[in-house]
N, C-alpha and C positions, 0 to 999 in steps of 0.2 A: 647350580649351586643358587640357595638363598640368602640374600644380602637383606637384611634391615637396618634401616636408617640408624644411625647412631644417637640423632638428637631428633625427637619428634617435630622439632619446628624447623627442619633443615631437609634436603634433599638427599636421596639415597645416593644416586651418583649425579655430581654437578661437575660438567667439563667447561672450562674456559678457556682452552689453546687447543689447537688443531691436530688433526692426523692422529686422531685416538678411535681404538676400536673396542667395542662393548658387546660381548656375544655370549649367550648361554646362560646368562641370570635370570633367576628371581627376584624382583626388587618391590619391596612394599612397605608400608607404614609411615610414608611422608605426611605428615599430618599439620604442615604448616598452611594455615587458613590463608587464601590468594594467591599460595606462590609455590606451596610444596610440591614437588614432582619424583616419581620415581628415577627418572633420567632428565636432567635437565643441561641443554647446550645453551652456552652464552658466549657470543663472539667466539665461536667455534665453528671452522671450516674443514671439509675433508674428511668427516669423521665417518666410521661403519658402524652402523647398530643394528645388529641382527639377532633374531632366534632368543630375544628376551621377553619375559612376561614381567610388565610393570601394572601391576593391578593393585586395586583395593589400597590407594592410597588419596590424601583429601583432596588433592585441586586438580593435579595433571599427571597422568600416567608419564607421557613423553613431552616433552617441553621444548620447543626451540626459539630461541631468541634471538635476533641479529644474527643469525648464522647461517651458512650458505654450503653449498654443494657436498651437503651430505646425503649419504644413504642410510634409509631406514627399511630393513626388510625383513619380513616373516616375525614381526613383533605382536605381543599381544596386550592390547591396554583395555582391560574389561575393570569395569565395578569402582571407577574411581568417582569420586562425588561430583566433579565438573568434567574436567576435560580428559578423553581416552588421549587424542594424539594433537597437540595444540602447536601449530605453525605461527609464530608472530613476527612480522618485519623478517621475514627469511625468505632467501632466494636461491633459486637453481637446485632445491633440494629432490630427491627421489623418495617416494613411498610406494612400496613392492611388496603386496601380499601380508600386510597388516591386517589385523582385527581390532576393532573397537566396539565393545557392546556393553549395554548396562550402565553407560555414563548418562550425565546430562547431555554434554556434547560428546558427539563420537569422533571425526576428525573435522577441524575447522582450519581456514586459512586467512588470517588476519593481514592486511596490508603488507602482502610479500606477492612476488612476482615468479613467474616461469618456473614452478612448481611441475613436477611430473608423477601422477598418481596412476597406478595399473594393478589391477587385481586387489586392490581392499576391500575389504567387507566391513560393514557398518552394520548395527541390527540392534534393536531394543534400545535405543537411546532416545532421550527425550527430545533431541535435536541431534539426527545421524551426520548430518553434511551440510557445509555452509561455506561461502568464501564471502569476503567482505572488504572493500577498498575506497579510495577516493581520488582513484586516477584509472585509466584505460589498463595501464601494466600492470596493476593492482590484481585486475581481473583476467590477465592472460596467463593461463594456466593451461598445461598439457593434462588434460582428464578424460580417460576414453569409456567405453562402456563396459571394460572389465571391473570397473568400481561398482559394487551394489551396496544397495541400502534396503534394508528388510527384504532382500531377495529380488529388488529390482534393480535396472542398470541406471546409472546416472550418464545424462546427456548434457554433456559439457560443451557446445558448439561453440569455436572463436572462429571469425573471418568468414562465415559462411552465408550462402544467398540462396532463397527460394527453395527452402526445404520445410518439410513437416516433421514435426516431433513424434516418434512413433507412440502409440499408446501405451506401452507398457513399461513408460518411464517413471522411476522413481524419485528423479530429482529432475530439472529443467534449469540450465543456463542457455542463455543467448548472448553473446559478447562481441561488440563490435560487428554487428550481423543485419541484413537487411532481408526483408520479406521472408519471415520465418512465421510457420503457424504452428500454435499450441492449442490442441482441441480436444476433448472428451477425453481427458485424463484425469486421474485421482491422484494427488500428493500431499502426503502426510509426513511430520515428523522431521523436518529439516529446519535449517536456521530459515531458509527461504523454500517455499515450493516452487514457484517460478521466478529465475531472476533474469532480469532483462539489463544489460548495460552497455550503454554506447551502442544501442540496436533500436534500427528504425523501420519503419513503414510494415510493421509487422502485426499480427493478430493472435489474440490469446481469447479464447471461445469456449465456452460451456467446462471450464475448468472448475473441480472441485478441490479446495485446497483448505487443510484443516489440521490443527495441532502443530503447525510451524511458528517460528518466531514472527517471520513476514509470508505471509499467504502469497500475494503476489506483490515484488519488488522492482521497481523501476529506475534506473540510474542514470540519468545522463542520456535519456531515450526519447525519441522524437517521433511523430506522427504514427503513433500505434493506436489500435483500435482493442478495447477490453470489453468483451459483451457477454451477458448470458452466465457469468461467472458466479460461482457461490464460495465465500470466504467466509468460515465459521470456526470458532476456537481456536485461533491464530493468538499470538500476542497483538499484531496489528494484522488487519484484513487485507488491504489492498493501500500499497505505498506508493508517492511518487516521490523522487527525490532530483531536484534540477533538471527535470523533465518538461518537455514544452510540445503544445500541441496534439496532446492525446485527447482520445476520445474513450469516456467512460459511461456505458450505457447498459441499463437494465442488468446490474450487477446486483447480488445480494450479500451484504456484510454484515452479518449478524455474530451475536455473542462473542466477539473479541475481547481480548482482557484490556486494552486500551483502547484502539481506534479502529472503527470500522473501515473508512477512508481516511487517508491521511497525505498531504502533500504539504512538501516542504522545499522551499527556494523554486518553485514550478511555476510556470507562466502560460497563458492562454490555452489552457487544456478547457474541454468541456466536460462537464459531467451532468447527465442527464437520465431519469427514469431509476435510478439506483435508492434500494432500500438499504438503510444503516440502523439496524435495530439491537437495542439490548448490548451497547457496547459502554464503554466509559465514555468515550467521544463518538458520536455517531458520524460526521465529517468536521476532520480537523485540517485547517491551514494555516500554515506558518511561513511567514517572510514569502508569501506568494500572491501574485498581481495578475490582474487581466484574465481571471479565470472566469468562466459562466456556469452555475449551478442553476437548472431548471428541472422541475416536476420530480426531484428527489423527496424521499420520505424519511425523514429521523425521527426515532420514536423508541420511548422507553429506554433509553440511554441518560448517563447523568447529565451530560451536556449534549443536545440536538446538534448545533453547527456552529463551530467554534473557530472565529478569525482572530489571529494575534498578529500583531506587527507587519500589517499588510495593506494595502489599499486598491481602488479600480476594480475589484472584483463584482461582478454583477449577479445578484441572487433573485429570483422570482419564481410563481408557481410551484415552490417548495413547501411541503408539509411536516412542520414541526410538532411532534405530539408528545406530551406526557412524558417529556424527559424532566427528571427528576430534581435538576440543579437549575438548568435554565434552557430554555428551546433554543436561545440563540446568544450570541456573544461576539461581540464586536470591538476592540479598542482601535481599530482604523476609521479608514473614510472608504467607505463601499456602498455600492447602491443595492438597496434591498427591495427593489421594484423595477418594473422596466418601463416606468414612466404612464403606464395604466392599471398595472395588475402588481401587487407584491405576494405576499407568501402567507400560509395560513400557520396560526400559532393557537394552540390548544389553551394557553392562558390568556389571550386576548379578551377583553372585554369593554372593546371600545364600541361607540354607536354610530353608525352611519358613516363607516369606512374613517373615523379616526384614526391619525397616525399611531404607528405602534413604534416606540422608541426602543433600540436595540441596545442592552445592558452592555456596559464597558466602555463605551465612548460616545460620539455625537452622531452616529449612523441612526437614519430614521426610516422605516419603511412607511412611506406616504399612503400606499392604497393594502393594507392588509387585506387580506381574503376573509369574507364571512362565513364560509363553509371550506372542508378539505379540497383543494384542487385534485381534480380527476380527468383533468384534458377534456372536459366537454364543452363544446361552443357551439352546442346547439341550440341555445336562447338566443336569439338575435338581441343586439344592445344589451346583453348582460355583461358589462366591462368588468365591474368588480367581483363577479363570478361568485353571487350570494345567492343565487337560484330565482331573485325576482329582479324587477325592473323600478328604479327610483329615481329621486332626483340626483343621488351620486353617480348613477351610471350618464346622465345628462350632463353634468359636469366634466366628466371624463370625458366624454364625446366632444365638447367643447373643447376642453384642452389640445386635443388630437387636431380639431379643425384649425385652431389657432396656430398651432406648431408645424402647420406643413401638410395637414391629412395623411394621405396614404406613406408620405416619406417618413413620418415621425413614429409608426409602429409598425411591429412585423406582420406576416402574413397571417397569422392565426388571429391576432388582434383586429387586423383590418377585417376579415371575415365577420366578425361579431359586430363591430361597428359600422359597416357600411350596409345599413338596413333599407337604404332605398338602391342599392345594389348598381350604384353606377361607379366603383373601384376607386373612391376616394370616400374621405372622410370630410363632410362641410357642415354648417349650423344645420342644413337641412336633417341631416342624420340625428342630431341633436333633437332636435323639434319634435321629431317623429318617435324618438324615445321616451319623450317628456308625454306626448300623448298616448303612447301604449302603457307608461306606467298609470296613466289616469283611465285606463281601459277605454279610449277613446276609440283608438285604431288596433288593428294586431299587424304584426311584424312579421 
């Protein structure tokens, strides 16, 4: 039986009481922007929704809001403008054998707990599947590999240890898990490609994520390594939320709509040797502190590196190239150099290592690089990495000597500054750099 909505601004079926069964209907025509649904359950529990076709509605095919202990089985929710099946603030529901195709979102769980999904099929949606929450309980779902996205199984692991995700994955979720490896998989068209929530000491390596909402998404996760991944054409490439002590190394986050790499309320993470190109924001940190960014390249974005409402982050040896709005922005108090060398800015027009004021606040790069950083420290004494020896290098060496020598610089800088090779930095090294700048000696 086909049931069309009586008022296009309303729902076809709206259930606000418990213990209701709806079976065998085709419902269409709910056109209320942002809320209309073929079937809407609101504060309704213990309902049984089966064998219905909730397709061609403006917003939701089937929508559960603040509803629990319901069963949805063998329903079809296709070609709705937004959600096929939308589970919102709802718990202990069972979805079995449902199909969601050609919607913007296929099946999505928002701030909902302990739902069970089996044998559901999602295909050709912009974002087939995703889970979003703000607590561990809102990620603790029962979702097995019988659920498919574009013909590939969902791996949604909860409370797992020391396992590797199989390479046929269509969606990856690791929840409250430890020592999980995700390697050599291709993940597309989901709310998240890889989702880590409350998961630690794990590895995400050589993964390709594209056309997702979030390519790689970490929530409240610690001590993970992300290396060699490619995140392109997502809304956001790589995201960290309230996550600490993670290493992001040698990843490519290019051509994402908003952020290449995003960190929110995250601390003590290290980003090194990453490329973030042709995004709106190359690398963006919000309300995050004590992170270290080195050897990254942000080019051809709207903003290269953008720091907002945060402090005590350290950035040096990064290349910020041809970003159309600003290469750098910082409204807080962060260190844009290591005390010997800073970052390269394609719009820098200083002479002789003049400081580079960072737009947005009071932060300054005291030692901007004269040329892009390549990691090459082969030229002894070249402490500002401009390819030549000048009085600027002498002044940097003297600053190290006055500040405690080897104790005041990292290993790479020590190797460059210690021109007399006595494993410390003294005024003798500064003198030798001065002589070499005048072509009196060779180092």
